[in-house]
C-alpha positions in Angstrom: -12.7 20.8 27.7 -14.1 17.6 26.4 -12.2 14.8 24.7 -14.2 15.3 21.5 -13.1 19.0 21.3 -9.6 18.2 22.1 -9.5 15.4 19.6 -11.0 17.5 16.7 -8.4 20.2 17.3 -5.5 17.6 17.6 -6.4 15.4 14.6 -6.6 18.4 12.4 -3.3 19.8 13.6 -1.3 16.7 14.2 -3.1 13.9 12.6 -3.4 11.7 15.8 -4.4 12.1 19.5 -1.4 13.4 21.3 -2.4 12.0 24.7 0.5 11.1 26.9 1.2 7.4 27.5 3.0 6.2 30.5 6.4 4.9 29.6 5.7 2.1 32.1 2.8 0.8 30.1 3.2 -2.5 28.5 1.8 -1.4 25.1 1.8 -4.8 23.4 -0.3 -6.3 26.3 -2.5 -3.3 26.4 -3.2 -3.5 22.6 -3.9 -7.0 22.6 -6.3 -6.3 25.6 -8.1 -3.7 23.8 -8.4 -5.9 20.6 -10.4 -8.4 22.6 -12.5 -5.9 24.6 -13.5 -4.1 21.3 -13.6 -7.0 19.1 -11.2 -5.3 16.7 -8.9 -6.7 14.1 -5.5 -5.4 13.5 -3.9 -5.0 9.9 -0.4 -4.1 9.3 1.1 -3.4 5.9 4.5 -5.0 5.1 6.0 -1.4 5.4 5.2 -1.0 8.9 7.8 -1.1 11.8 8.5 -4.7 12.7 6.9 -4.3 16.2 3.6 -3.5 14.7 3.8 -6.3 12.2 4.4 -8.7 15.1 1.2 -7.5 16.9 -1.2 -7.6 13.8 -3.7 -10.2 13.0 -2.8 -9.9 9.4 0.3 -8.6 7.6 0.1 -8.0 3.9 -0.4 -5.9 0.8 -3.2 -3.3 1.2 -6.0 -4.9 -0.8 -5.4 -8.3 0.5 -5.7 -6.8 4.1 -8.8 -5.1 3.4 -10.4 -8.2 1.9 -9.2 -10.3 5.0 -10.8 -7.8 7.3 -14.2 -7.9 5.4 -14.4 -11.6 6.0 -13.9 -11.2 9.8 -16.8 -10.7 12.3 -14.8 -7.8 13.9 -16.7 -4.5 14.8 -13.5 -2.4 14.4 -10.8 -2.4 11.9 -7.4 -0.9 12.8 -5.3 -0.3 9.9 -1.6 0.4 10.5 -0.8 1.6 7.0 -1.6 4.7 5.2 -4.8 6.6 4.4 -5.7 5.3 1.1 -5.4 1.8 2.4 -7.9 2.5 5.3 -10.2 4.2 2.9 -10.2 1.0 0.8 -11.0 -1.0 4.0 -14.0 1.1 4.7 -15.2 0.7 1.1 -15.1 -2.9 1.5 -16.5 -2.9 5.0 -18.9 0.0 5.2 -20.7 -1.5 8.3 -17.3 -1.7 10.3 -15.6 1.2 12.1 -12.2 1.8 10.6 -9.4 3.3 12.4 -6.0 4.8 11.4 -3.4 5.5 14.0 -2.5 8.7 12.2 -4.6 10.6 9.7 -1.4 12.2 8.2 0.0 8.9 7.3 -0.6 9.7 3.6 1.1 8.5 0.3 3.0 10.5 -2.1 1.7 8.5 -4.9 -2.0 9.0 -4.1 -1.5 12.6 -3.2 0.3 13.2 -6.6 -3.3 12.5 -8.3 -5.7 15.3 -6.8 -9.2 14.3 -7.7 -10.2 17.6 -9.2 -7.2 17.8 -11.6 -7.6 14.2 -12.5 -11.3 14.8 -13.5 -10.2 17.6 -15.7 -7.5 15.2 -17.2 -10.0 12.4 -17.6 -12.4 14.8 -19.6 -9.8 15.3 -22.3 -10.2 11.5 -23.2 -13.9 10.8 -23.0 -13.6 7.5 -25.0 -10.8 6.2 -22.8 -11.2 3.3 -20.1 -9.8 4.4 -16.9 -7.6 2.1 -14.9 -6.3 3.2 -11.5 -3.8 1.4 -9.3 -5.3 0.6 -6.0 -2.7 3.1 -4.5 -5.2 6.1 -4.9 -7.6 7.9 -2.9 -11.3 6.9 -2.5 -12.4 9.7 -4.6 -10.1 8.7 -7.7 -11.5 5.3 -7.5 -15.0 6.9 -8.1 -13.5 8.3 -11.3 -12.1 4.9 -12.2 -13.7 2.2 -14.5 -11.4 -0.6 -13.1 -8.8 -0.7 -10.3 -5.8 -2.9 -10.4 -3.2 -4.0 -8.0 0.5 -4.7 -9.1 -0.2 -8.4 -9.0 -3.4 -8.3 -11.3 -2.5 -5.1 -13.4 -1.4 -7.1 -16.6 -4.5 -9.2 -16.5 -6.8 -6.1 -16.0 -5.2 -4.3 -19.0 -5.3 -7.4 -21.1 -9.1 -7.8 -20.2 -9.7 -4.5 -22.1 -10.7 -4.9 -25.8 -7.9 -3.9 -28.0 -10.0 -1.2 -29.8 -10.5 0.5 -26.4 -8.2 3.3 -25.5 -6.8 3.4 -21.8 -5.9 6.0 -19.2 -3.8 4.6 -16.6 -3.2 6.4 -13.2 -1.6 7.4 -11.0 1.8 5.7 -11.1 3.7 6.5 -14.3 6.5 3.9 -13.7 3.9 1.1 -13.4 2.2 2.5 -16.4 5.3 2.4 -18.3 6.0 -1.1 -17.1 2.4 -2.1 -18.2 2.9 -0.8 -21.7 6.1 -2.9 -22.0 4.4 -6.1 -20.8 1.1 -5.7 -22.8 2.0 -3.6 -25.8 -0.9 -1.4 -25.1 -0.5 2.3 -25.9 -1.9 4.1 -22.7 -2.3 7.7 -21.7 -0.5 7.9 -18.3 -1.0 10.2 -15.6 2.4 11.6 -14.2 2.5 10.3 -10.6 5.1 8.6 -8.6 5.9 7.0 -5.2 8.8 8.8 -3.4 10.1 5.4 -2.1 10.4 3.7 -5.5 11.8 6.7 -7.6 14.9 7.4 -5.8 16.8 4.2 -5.9 20.3 4.6 -7.0 21.3 2.6 -10.3 25.1 3.3 -9.6 24.9 2.1 -6.0 22.8 -1.1 -6.9 25.4 -2.0 -9.7 28.2 -1.7 -7.1 26.1 -3.7 -4.6 25.5 -6.4 -7.2 29.2 -6.5 -7.8 29.9 -7.1 -4.2 27.2 -9.8 -4.1 27.4 -11.6 -7.4 25.3 -14.5 -6.4 22.5 -12.2 -5.2 19.1 -12.0 -6.8 18.0 -8.4 -7.5 14.3 -8.0 -7.1 12.2 -5.0 -7.6 8.6 -3.5 -7.2 7.2 -2.3 -10.5 6.7 1.0 -9.1 10.5 1.5 -9.5 11.9 3.4 -12.5 12.5 1.7 -15.8 16.3 1.8 -15.6 16.1 0.0 -12.2 13.6 -2.6 -13.5 15.8 -3.4 -16.4 18.4 -4.7 -14.1 16.0 -7.0 -11.9 16.0 -10.9 -11.9 12.4 -10.6 -10.7 9.7 -7.8 -10.8 6.7 -8.3 -8.6 4.2 -6.8 -6.0 5.4 -6.9 -2.4 3.7 -10.0 -1.8 5.2 -11.6 -5.0 8.7 -10.3 -3.9 8.2 -12.1 -0.6 7.0 -15.4 -2.3 9.9 -15.2 -4.7 12.4 -15.1 -1.8 10.8 -18.1 -0.1 10.7 -20.4 -3.2 13.9 -19.3 -5.1 17.0 -21.4 -4.0 19.3 -18.2 -3.9 20.9 -17.6 -0.6 21.1 -13.7 -1.1 18.6 -11.0 -2.2 19.0 -7.2 -2.9 15.4 -5.8 -2.5 14.2 -2.7 -4.3 11.2 -1.8 -2.4 10.3 -0.2 1.0 12.7 -1.8 3.6 9.8 -2.8 5.9 9.3 -6.1 3.8 12.7 -7.4 4.9 11.3 -8.3 8.3 8.9 -10.7 6.8 11.5 -12.1 4.5 13.8 -12.7 7.4 11.0 -14.4 9.3 10.0 -16.6 6.5 13.5 -17.5 5.3 16.0 -17.0 8.4 18.7 -18.7 6.6 18.8 -16.3 3.6 20.5 -12.7 3.5 18.3 -9.7 2.5 20.0 -6.5 1.5 17.9 -3.4 1.1 18.6 -1.5 -2.3 20.2 1.7 -1.6 18.5 5.1 -2.6 20.4 8.1 -4.2 21.0 9.7 -0.9 23.0 9.2 2.2 20.4 6.6 3.8 21.4 3.0 3.7 17.8 1.9 2.8 14.7 3.3 1.6 12.0 3.8 4.0 8.5 5.4 3.5 8.1 8.4 6.1 4.2 8.2 5.8 4.2 4.5 6.8 6.5 5.1 9.6 4.2 7.8 11.2 2.4 4.9 12.7 3.9 3.9 16.2 3.0 1.4 18.9 1.9 4.4 21.1 -0.2 5.8 18.2 -1.8 2.4 17.7 -2.7 2.1 21.5 -4.2 5.5 21.6 -6.1 5.0 18.5 -7.7 1.8 19.8 -8.4 3.1 23.3 -10.3 6.2 22.2 -11.3 4.9 18.7 -10.0 7.8 17.0 -9.1 8.8 14.2 -11.9 7.2 12.3 -12.1 6.9 8.6 -15.6 8.4 7.4 -16.5 8.4 3.7 -19.8 9.6 2.0 -22.1 6.7 1.0 -21.6 8.0 -2.7 -18.0 7.4 -2.4 -18.2 3.9 -0.9 -20.9 2.9 -3.6 -18.8 4.3 -6.6 -15.4 3.3 -5.4 -16.5 -0.2 -4.7 -17.8 -0.6 -8.3 -14.2 -0.2 -9.7 -12.8 -2.6 -7.1 -15.6 -5.2 -7.8 -14.9 -5.0 -11.6 -11.2 -5.8 -10.9 -12.0 -8.7 -8.6 -14.2 -10.1 -11.1 -11.4 -9.9 -13.8 -9.1 -11.5 -11.2 -11.5 -14.3 -10.6 -11.7 -15.2 -14.3 -8.0 -15.2 -14.6 -7.7 -17.5 -11.6 -6.0 -14.8 -9.4 -6.9 -14.0 -5.7 -6.9 -10.1 -6.1 
């Protein structure tokens, strides 16, 4: 049986190539060797395991990583993140091969907005401008007028004329936050991120009592009652920058716990405490992000599978909504 037939079956069943890797193999060294041989660039989202972050050429938020990769002369983009992020990389670099270590590294937020259902939802509001958070599938981007990130979302909403009505998708919590910040009355799609919707208000209050000097910082995907307690609300990159520039020595962080690795690297003299969820776990981790491992990263690069393939019409129409966002960001003096 050929590798192609094995790979097709395994990718459909498991989401990755389940090929045994010798325990004696120096995975870090082999991955770096493959990167050079294949002229590849490795991207790691902040929420990946620390060992993957340490190997990556770039570590950051999803859109920023895709923009960085597009500027390189790499032939292959290896995206250690989740599926919609790799799709965005393909949209911005259609001539590059884009690999994702595990195709089943999905996203509860992106999955909460199926394109067929959203198309019917959109049809109910034909006079509305559709703004979609970058954390959505490529096909949702084709149904979108303007994309946004958690960094530029306020600027994107404010750029839309007051007489224009707005649909915001897919994150209802980010949508509620934007309504509060901009004063715009928007129709919200009811989608959420599983990581950001289960932080425990009660446990965070107790944690703040034990650490009275700590700053509580949160991602805007968190529920409103969590954001009301926050000293600072921002994107993942924004949270990282805040911890680097704020003089506080302790921070309680309400987002996926993977970001704490970069915070500790950038500010080793400070203490970072993951905000607790309303279950028995001490911190809140994304099971989809954590599907990527060093073994899967190695196998993915060695066999150049799984690969992200998008129809040309999806690339073109999805790119249009991203380009509109980037133009708004440029006019506002933002990076992305």
